[in-house]
N, C-alpha and C positions, 0 to 999 in steps of 0.2 A: 800660295804666296801672292801678295798683292802686286800686280805688274807696275802700279804707280809708285811702289815703295822704292824702286830703283832710281827714281827721279827726285833728287833731294829738294828741288825747287818747288815741287808740288806739296801743298800743305794738306792738313786734315780737312780744312774747309773747302779746298778744291775737290777732294774726294766726295765730301758730303754734298757739295753743290751739284756735282755730276750725277750722283745717285738721286738727288732731288729731281733733277731734270728727267731722268729715265722713268722713275716711279710716277712722277707727276704727269708726264705725258700719257702714260698708260692709264692711270686712274681717271683723269679728266675725260679721256676719250670713252672709256667704259661707262662712266657716269652719265655722259651726254646721250649715249646710244642705248643705255639700259637704265632709264631714270626712275622706274618704279611708279609710285603714286604721284610724284611731282614731275610731270613731263617737261622735257626741254623744248626749246624752239624747234630744234631739228626733228624731234618726234611729232610735234604738233603740225609742222609743215608737211609731214608725210601724208597725213590724212587729207590735207587740202590738195595735195597732188593727186590723190585718188579721186577727190571730188572734181578736180579739173578734168580728168579723163571721162568721168561720167557726163559732165556737161559737153565735153568734146563730141561725144556720140550724138548728142541732140542738135549740134550746130550744123547748119547746112553749109555755111561759108566758113572754111577753116583757115583762112588767111591769118587771122589773129593768133591761132595756135602755132602756126608755122613761124610767125614772127617771134613769139616767145621762145620757141626752141632754138631759133637762130641766135637770139640774144644770150641764151644759156650757154650755147656752144662757143660763142664769141668770148664770153667771160672766162670760161675754162682755158681757152686758147691764150688769152692775154696773160693769165697767171702762170701758165706753163712756160710761156716765153720769158716772163719776168724771172721765174725761178732759174731758168737755164742761164740767163745773163748773170744772175747773182752767184750761181755755182762757179761760173767762169771767173768772176771777180775774187771769190774766196780762194779758189785754186791758185790764182795768180799771187795772192798774198802768201799762201802756203809755200809757194816756190821762191818768194822773195820777201822775207820778213823785215827787211831793213826799214821800211816806212813805219812799222809798228814799234821798232826799237826807238826811232826818233820821237814818236808820240809818247812812249813810256818815259823817256828821259825828260820830255817836256813837262810831265807830271811829277818829276822828281824821283822816279823809280830807277832802281839799278838796272844795268843792262842784263838781259836774260838770254839764255841759250836759244838758238833758233828752233830747236826741237820742241821747246816748251810752247812757243807761239804756235807751232804747227799742231801740237796736241790740242791746244785750246780752240783752234779754228776747225778741227776735224768734226766735232759735233754739229757745227753750223753747216758745214758742207754736206754731212750725212742727212740732216733734217731738210735742207733745201732740195737735195736729190730725191728724198722720199716724197716731198711735196710735189716735185715735178712729175714723178711717176703717178701719183694720185690724180693730178690734174689731167694728165694725158689719158689715163684710164677713164676718168669721168667724161672727158670729151668724147671718147670712143663709145661709151655706153649711151650718152645722149644721142649719138648718131644711130645706135641700134634702136633707141626709143623712137627716133624720127621715122625710121623705116617701118616700124610696127604701126605707128600712127597713120602713115600713108597707106598701109594695107587694111585699115579698118573701113568696112563698107560705109558709104555715105548715105546710109538709110538706117535710122534708129531701130526699125522693126526687124532688121536682119539679125538672125540668131547669132551670127559671128561678131556682131558689132561690139557689144558690151564686153564679152570675154577678151577680145583683142585689145580693147581700150584698157582693160584692167592689167593685161600683160604689160602694155606700154607704161602704165602707172608704176608698176613695180620696178621696171627698168629706170624710170625717171627718178624714183626714190633712191635706188642704188647709186645712180650717178651723182645725185645731190649729196649723199653721204660721203662718197669718195671726194667730192669737191670740198666738203667741210673738213675732212681729214687733212686735205692738202693745206687748207687755210690754217688749221691748228698747228701743223708742222712749221708753217711760216712764222706764226706767232712765237713758237718755241725757238726757232732759229734766230729771230731778232733778240729774244731774251738771252740766248746762249752767247751772244756777242759780249755780254757783260763780263764773261769769264776773263776777258782780256784785262780787266781791271782788278781781278782777284777773286778768290773763292767766295768771300762775303758778298761781293757784287753779284755773282752768279746766283747765290741763294736768294737774295732780295729780288733779283729780276725774275726768277722762276715763280716766286710768290706773287709778284705783280701780274705775270702772265696768267697764272692759274685764277687769280681773282677776276681779271678781265674776261676770261673765257667763261667762268662760272656765272658771273653777273649777266653777261649777254645771253646766256642760254636759260637762266633760271630766275633772273630778277630784272629783266629789261622791260622797257615800254612795249616793244613789239610783242613780247610774250604776253603781256597783259591784254593787248589788243586781240591776239589770237584766242585768248581764253574767254573773251566777251561772248555772251549769248547773242546769237543773231535774232 
């Protein structure tokens, strides 16, 4: 039995929109990370991260590399903090839906049960929580990568140098992929807010989110630059 069937205010389009969100989130993530013959920006950048670590071994002064790692960790920390604040805001709305009732009435909609607003806000809260966890994990893996980089001998001829650098590269890639997953979850969380306007709005918002993510990974100017022959 469909658990949503017991809520008469939820329409077929609400159910379809929610299904579109779940399936679309999984499919676009899988497509980006397993692109096949048409590599995504995420996959293309993975090889550049490996090349970075190869050059890192040859650099005598590694202040530049430390600066980049600090910047990457600062970015993940910023987004994690932002997600935490956003989750708090959404939970506050779930606890008090009166402001949403006022907005709905301003758009000429009928007053709806509080539980309906809470159900519509739940995917937003879950996606933002998922994004927060991904950013925190990415931040931690970047920290692991920094430690490995610091342990790489400062002599290119040392037999431990290149293997250690390549280990750091793989951790760097894994951290970046978790960071990207967090960003995708934030995109979908923003799109999920459209459900407050109805099922059709959610479907349209999910289509827009999928288009934005696909175009940036597979049809963007940065991707064209990365594909250029050096």
